[in-house]
C-alpha positions in Angstrom: -32.3 -254.2 54.8 -30.1 -252.0 53.4 -29.1 -248.3 55.2 -27.3 -245.3 53.5 -25.0 -243.1 56.6 -24.6 -240.9 53.4 -23.1 -237.9 55.8 -21.3 -241.0 58.1 -22.4 -243.0 61.0 -19.9 -244.0 63.9 -18.6 -248.0 64.1 -20.9 -248.6 67.7 -24.2 -246.8 65.7 -23.0 -249.6 62.3 -22.3 -252.4 65.5 -26.0 -251.7 66.2 -27.7 -251.9 63.8 -25.6 -255.0 61.7 -26.5 -256.8 64.8 -30.1 -256.6 64.4 -28.9 -257.3 60.9 -29.2 -254.2 58.9 -26.4 -253.9 55.7 -24.6 -250.9 56.1 -23.5 -248.5 53.5 -21.0 -245.4 53.9 -20.4 -244.3 51.5 -20.4 -240.7 50.6 -23.5 -240.6 46.7 -23.0 -237.4 45.2 -27.0 -235.4 46.0 -27.1 -235.7 41.9 -27.0 -239.5 42.3 -28.5 -240.0 45.6 -31.8 -241.4 43.6 -30.7 -243.8 41.4 -28.0 -245.5 43.4 -31.3 -245.5 46.0 -33.3 -247.7 44.0 -30.2 -249.9 42.2 -29.3 -250.8 45.8 -32.6 -250.9 47.2 -31.7 -248.8 50.6 -34.4 -249.3 52.8 -33.2 -245.7 56.0 -31.3 -242.9 54.2 -29.0 -241.3 57.2 -28.1 -237.8 56.6 -26.1 -234.9 59.0 -26.8 -231.3 57.5 -24.2 -232.5 54.2 -27.3 -233.5 52.3 -30.2 -232.5 51.2 -34.1 -235.0 51.1 -36.1 -232.7 49.5 -39.5 -233.7 47.5 -37.9 -234.5 44.7 -35.5 -236.5 45.9 -38.9 -238.4 48.4 -40.8 -239.1 45.4 -37.8 -241.0 43.3 -37.5 -243.8 46.1 -40.5 -245.5 46.1 -37.9 -247.8 48.4 -37.4 -245.0 51.4 -39.2 -246.6 54.4 -36.9 -244.1 56.8 -35.4 -240.9 56.6 -32.8 -240.4 59.6 -30.7 -237.3 60.5 -28.0 -237.3 62.8 -28.3 -234.6 65.0 -31.0 -232.3 66.7 -32.4 -229.3 63.1 -33.8 -231.4 60.5 -34.0 -228.6 58.1 -32.4 -229.6 54.9 -35.7 -232.7 55.1 -39.0 -231.9 53.6 -40.6 -233.6 57.1 -43.7 -233.1 56.6 -44.1 -234.3 52.9 -41.5 -237.5 54.3 -44.4 -238.7 57.0 -47.5 -237.7 54.6 -45.7 -240.3 51.9 -45.3 -243.0 54.9 -41.9 -242.7 55.8 -40.8 -242.9 59.2 -38.9 -239.7 60.2 -36.3 -239.4 63.4 -33.5 -237.7 64.6 -31.1 -237.5 67.8 -32.5 -234.9 69.1 -30.6 -235.2 73.1 -27.7 -237.4 71.8 -25.3 -234.0 71.1 -25.9 -231.7 74.1 -23.0 -232.2 76.3 -21.1 -231.4 73.1 -22.2 -228.1 71.4 -22.8 -226.6 74.9 -19.0 -227.1 75.7 -17.0 -226.0 72.2 -20.0 -222.6 73.0 -17.3 -222.4 76.4 -14.8 -223.3 74.0 -15.2 -219.7 72.4 -16.1 -217.9 75.4 -12.5 -218.7 77.7 -11.2 -218.5 74.7 -12.7 -215.3 73.5 -12.4 -213.4 77.5 -8.7 -214.5 77.1 -8.3 -213.8 73.5 -6.9 -217.1 73.0 -8.0 -216.7 69.1 -6.1 -214.1 68.2 -2.6 -215.3 70.3 -3.3 -218.5 68.7 -2.7 -216.1 65.5 0.6 -214.2 66.4 2.0 -216.5 68.9 3.4 -218.3 66.3 3.9 -215.4 64.3 5.3 -213.1 66.7 6.0 -215.1 70.3 9.5 -214.7 69.1 10.8 -211.0 68.0 7.6 -209.9 69.8 7.0 -211.9 73.5 6.8 -207.9 75.5 3.9 -206.2 73.3 2.0 -209.2 72.5 1.6 -210.2 76.6 0.9 -206.7 76.7 -2.4 -206.9 74.0 -3.3 -210.2 75.6 -3.5 -209.4 79.4 -6.6 -207.5 79.9 -8.1 -210.7 79.8 -11.7 -211.1 82.1 -12.9 -214.0 84.2 -16.2 -216.0 83.2 -17.2 -216.2 86.9 -20.0 -214.3 88.2 -21.2 -212.8 84.9 -24.7 -213.0 83.8 -24.8 -216.0 80.5 -27.9 -214.7 78.3 -29.6 -218.6 76.2 -31.6 -216.9 73.0 -33.2 -220.1 73.0 -34.0 -222.7 76.2 -34.4 -226.7 74.5 -32.0 -229.6 75.9 -28.4 -227.7 73.8 -29.9 -223.5 75.6 -30.4 -226.1 78.8 -27.0 -227.5 78.5 -25.6 -224.4 77.8 -27.3 -223.3 81.3 -25.6 -225.9 83.0 -21.8 -225.5 82.5 -22.6 -221.4 82.8 -23.8 -222.1 86.7 -21.0 -224.8 87.0 -18.6 -221.9 86.4 -20.5 -219.3 88.6 -21.9 -217.2 86.4 -25.3 -215.9 86.5 -28.4 -217.6 84.1 -31.4 -216.0 81.8 -33.2 -216.9 79.4 -35.1 -216.6 76.5 -37.3 -219.3 75.1 -41.4 -218.5 74.0 -42.0 -222.3 74.6 -40.8 -222.8 77.4 -41.5 -220.7 80.1 -40.3 -221.9 83.1 -37.6 -225.1 83.4 -35.3 -226.8 86.2 -32.2 -227.3 85.8 -29.8 -230.2 87.3 -25.7 -229.9 87.7 -24.5 -232.6 87.6 -20.9 -233.6 89.9 -18.5 -236.2 89.2 -19.1 -238.0 93.5 -22.4 -238.1 92.1 -24.1 -234.7 93.8 -26.6 -232.7 92.1 -27.2 -229.2 92.8 -30.9 -227.9 91.2 -31.1 -224.1 89.8 -35.5 -223.1 89.6 -35.0 -220.5 86.1 -38.1 -218.8 84.4 -37.8 -216.9 80.9 -37.3 -213.3 80.9 -37.9 -211.0 77.9 -36.4 -211.0 75.2 -35.5 -207.6 75.5 -33.9 -208.2 79.3 -31.7 -211.0 78.1 -30.3 -208.8 75.4 -29.8 -205.8 78.3 -29.0 -208.0 81.1 -26.0 -210.2 79.6 -22.6 -210.3 79.8 -22.1 -212.4 77.4 -25.2 -214.6 74.7 -25.3 -217.7 73.2 -27.6 -218.4 70.6 -29.7 -222.3 70.7 -32.7 -221.4 67.9 -32.6 -223.4 64.9 -32.8 -222.2 61.3 -35.1 -219.1 60.5 -36.4 -216.5 58.1 -35.7 -213.8 60.1 -32.1 -212.8 61.6 -32.9 -213.5 65.3 -30.1 -211.1 66.6 -29.4 -208.0 64.4 -28.6 -204.0 64.0 -31.8 -203.0 66.2 -30.5 -206.3 69.2 -27.3 -205.5 69.0 -27.6 -201.8 70.2 -29.8 -203.7 73.2 -26.8 -205.1 74.1 -24.2 -203.9 77.0 -21.4 -202.3 75.4 -18.2 -204.4 75.6 -20.4 -207.6 75.6 -19.8 -211.3 74.2 -21.6 -214.0 71.6 -21.3 -216.6 70.4 -23.6 -218.8 67.8 -22.9 -222.5 67.4 -26.8 -222.9 66.6 -28.0 -222.5 62.7 -25.9 -220.0 60.3 -28.8 -216.5 59.7 -29.7 -216.1 63.0 -27.5 -213.4 63.1 -27.0 -210.3 61.4 -23.1 -210.6 60.2 -23.0 -207.1 59.5 -24.7 -205.8 61.9 -22.0 -208.7 63.0 -19.2 -206.4 62.3 -20.1 -203.2 62.6 -21.1 -204.0 66.4 -17.7 -205.4 67.2 -15.6 -202.7 65.1 -17.7 -199.8 67.4 -17.1 -201.5 70.4 -20.1 -202.8 71.0 -19.6 -206.3 71.3 -16.4 -206.5 72.9 -15.9 -210.1 70.5 -18.1 -212.9 68.7 -17.5 -216.7 68.4 -19.2 -217.9 65.6 -19.4 -222.7 64.5 -21.7 -221.6 62.4 -22.6 -218.8 59.2 -24.1 -217.3 56.7 -23.1 -218.3 53.6 -21.9 -221.4 54.9 -20.5 -223.4 53.6 -18.0 -220.6 52.1 -18.1 -217.5 55.6 -17.5 -214.1 54.1 -13.5 -213.0 54.0 -14.4 -210.0 57.2 -15.5 -212.4 59.0 -12.2 -215.0 59.0 -9.7 -212.6 58.9 -11.3 -210.2 61.7 -9.9 -211.3 65.3 -12.4 -210.7 67.4 -13.8 -213.2 65.9 -13.0 -217.1 67.0 -14.3 -219.4 64.5 -14.9 -222.8 64.1 -15.7 -225.2 60.9 -19.6 -226.2 62.2 -17.9 -229.7 64.0 -20.7 -228.6 67.6 -21.8 -232.4 67.4 -18.3 -233.9 66.2 -16.7 -235.3 69.0 -16.5 -238.6 69.8 -18.7 -239.3 73.1 -22.0 -237.4 70.3 -21.0 -239.0 67.4 -20.9 -242.0 69.6 -24.7 -241.5 71.4 -26.5 -240.2 67.5 -25.7 -243.4 66.2 -26.7 -246.0 69.1 -29.9 -243.1 68.9 -30.3 -244.3 65.2 -29.7 -247.9 66.0 -31.7 -247.9 68.2 -35.2 -245.8 66.7 -33.7 -248.2 62.9 -34.0 -251.0 64.8 -37.9 -250.5 66.3 -39.8 -248.6 63.1 -38.1 -251.3 60.7 -37.9 -254.4 62.2 
């Protein structure tokens, strides 16, 4: 049986599938050519990340397909219910990339409070000629320890982010309409563990209390954070979005930064991805990464191995 990993898969995932007798194809096929390729090669399983779209027309055009797999959490690029109605298995790997995304959030937070994103732009240009000026410009950093992190969306990634925050010494508050209470266990290198019992707060109180806010929600039809929400935040708040583009109103974000309400933002995802707006890309108070939350070797190995395990169970 042939599996097409159209957006790639780790070598460990390929090896696990081949061990079970599957043929794994890692050719990246253009979206418009997918139906012909799948049919001509009798593909039974299509694995994607966020690039490939698996909509009704593709599902209807490919009768050989038995399984669609998403390497990652969100499945907004797949018509999931329709595929299941047609008898296809639809799988994903919701836990595999949580730690990697959470660490990237803190990469943006640590960089933001010490202006590293801007310093790394300016030091190559002016470090030799304006060292003292730059030193003064970046000398007003703050610590994360002792501050409050507001987490909007408290699923696996939100909770993984909370674990790092608690380990750093931050207070964590969260809003999630589906998770009223959560027990967070922070693991240490020597096997010791510390548990924290947290309870969901109202969105308004999160916005008012948090020094930093991070979003971990699926794609939405409406903005989660817009002008009204920015107005309720502390002055000097930092905000990070490593969830989905479009959950933050980027025009309102720029205005909030310009007014001083928001001190800095960290963005891994963008409203107009894959072509982010120049105002976002060029702003000195925005830390940027190109949608790489799950892009670590460890996460990709876990994703590949988890997909392989599910495929073997469902198709053999």
